[in-house]
C-alpha positions in Angstrom: -3.4 109.5 55.3 -6.5 111.5 56.0 -9.1 113.7 54.3 -11.1 116.5 56.0 -14.3 117.7 54.4 -16.3 120.9 55.2 -19.6 120.3 56.8 -22.0 121.8 59.3 -22.9 119.8 62.4 -25.7 121.0 64.5 -26.5 119.5 67.8 -29.8 120.3 69.5 -30.5 118.0 72.5 -29.5 114.6 70.9 -30.7 115.6 67.5 -27.7 115.9 65.1 -27.5 117.2 61.6 -24.6 116.9 59.2 -24.7 119.2 56.2 -22.0 118.7 53.6 -21.1 121.9 51.9 -20.5 121.2 48.2 -18.5 118.1 49.3 -15.6 120.4 49.7 -12.3 118.8 50.7 -10.5 121.1 53.1 -7.4 119.1 53.6 -6.2 115.9 52.0 -2.8 114.5 53.2 -1.1 111.4 52.1 1.7 110.3 54.4 5.0 110.6 52.5 8.3 111.5 54.0 8.8 114.0 56.8 5.8 116.4 57.0 4.4 118.4 59.8 0.8 117.2 59.4 -0.6 119.6 62.1 0.8 122.6 60.3 -0.5 121.4 56.9 -4.0 120.9 58.5 -4.0 124.3 60.2 -3.0 126.1 57.1 -5.7 124.3 55.1 -8.6 125.2 57.5 -7.5 128.8 58.2 -10.0 130.1 55.7 -13.0 128.8 57.7 -13.3 132.0 59.7 -13.7 133.9 56.4 -16.6 131.6 55.4 -18.5 131.8 58.7 -21.0 134.4 57.5 -21.8 132.5 54.3 -22.4 129.3 56.3 -24.7 131.1 58.7 -26.6 132.6 55.7 -27.0 129.1 54.2 -28.6 127.9 57.4 -30.9 130.9 57.7 -32.1 130.5 54.1 -33.3 126.9 54.8 -35.8 128.3 57.2 -37.5 130.2 54.4 -37.1 127.7 51.5 -39.9 125.4 50.6 -39.1 121.7 51.3 -38.7 119.5 48.2 -41.5 117.3 49.4 -44.0 120.2 49.1 -43.6 120.1 45.3 -45.2 116.6 45.2 -48.7 115.5 45.7 -49.4 114.2 49.2 -49.9 110.6 48.1 -46.3 110.5 46.9 -44.7 111.9 50.1 -44.0 108.5 51.7 -42.6 107.0 48.5 -40.3 110.1 48.0 -38.8 109.7 51.5 -38.6 105.9 51.2 -36.6 106.2 48.0 -34.4 109.1 49.0 -33.5 107.8 52.5 -33.9 104.0 52.1 -36.8 103.9 54.5 -39.8 101.6 54.7 -43.3 103.0 54.6 -43.8 103.0 58.3 -40.5 104.9 58.8 -41.4 107.4 56.1 -44.7 108.0 57.8 -43.0 108.7 61.1 -40.7 111.3 59.4 -43.7 112.9 57.7 -45.6 113.1 61.1 -42.5 114.7 62.7 -42.2 117.1 59.8 -45.8 118.2 59.9 -46.7 118.1 63.6 -43.5 118.7 65.5 -41.7 121.1 63.1 -44.7 122.7 61.4 -43.9 121.5 57.9 -43.4 123.6 54.8 -39.6 124.4 55.0 -36.4 122.7 54.3 -35.4 123.4 57.9 -38.5 121.5 59.2 -37.8 118.5 57.0 -34.2 118.3 57.9 -35.1 118.5 61.6 -37.7 115.7 61.1 -35.2 113.4 59.4 -32.5 114.0 62.0 -34.9 113.5 64.9 -36.0 110.2 63.3 -32.3 109.3 62.9 -31.7 109.8 66.6 -33.6 106.6 67.4 -31.8 104.5 64.8 -29.6 101.9 66.5 -27.1 101.3 63.6 -24.6 104.2 63.8 -23.8 103.9 60.1 -27.4 104.3 59.1 -27.9 107.1 61.6 -24.9 109.0 60.2 -26.2 108.4 56.6 -29.7 109.8 57.6 -28.1 112.8 59.3 -25.8 113.5 56.3 -28.7 113.1 53.8 -31.2 115.2 55.7 -30.3 118.5 54.2 -30.0 117.1 50.7 -33.4 115.4 50.8 -35.1 118.4 52.5 
């Protein structure tokens, strides 16, 4: 059995970002009887070409949207990230520094990039994947 969900994976250098798109399940197949799994899968994902423009638009919009953290007073920034991403204060501070200095701050795109760059240095693959998957939601 398997499940395939729609998402956007962006790789820049070693900086990855996984963006779930409405947690959409593209294909869910339970192994029962004689089925051509490859055909079922190909038919299920055929619509992705049609959705390409809306996915590109989603990414473009993040460059102009204000990051969620910008709605908070500065003294709450570290606590916000610590709670949303399960980070300690030092890790939250590193993300904020990346957000403000490396990526210029202000936008969802900058915050997502800061989180995924921080995740790049995380040794535990499960935690890294969690951070990369959460970056867009937290941004």
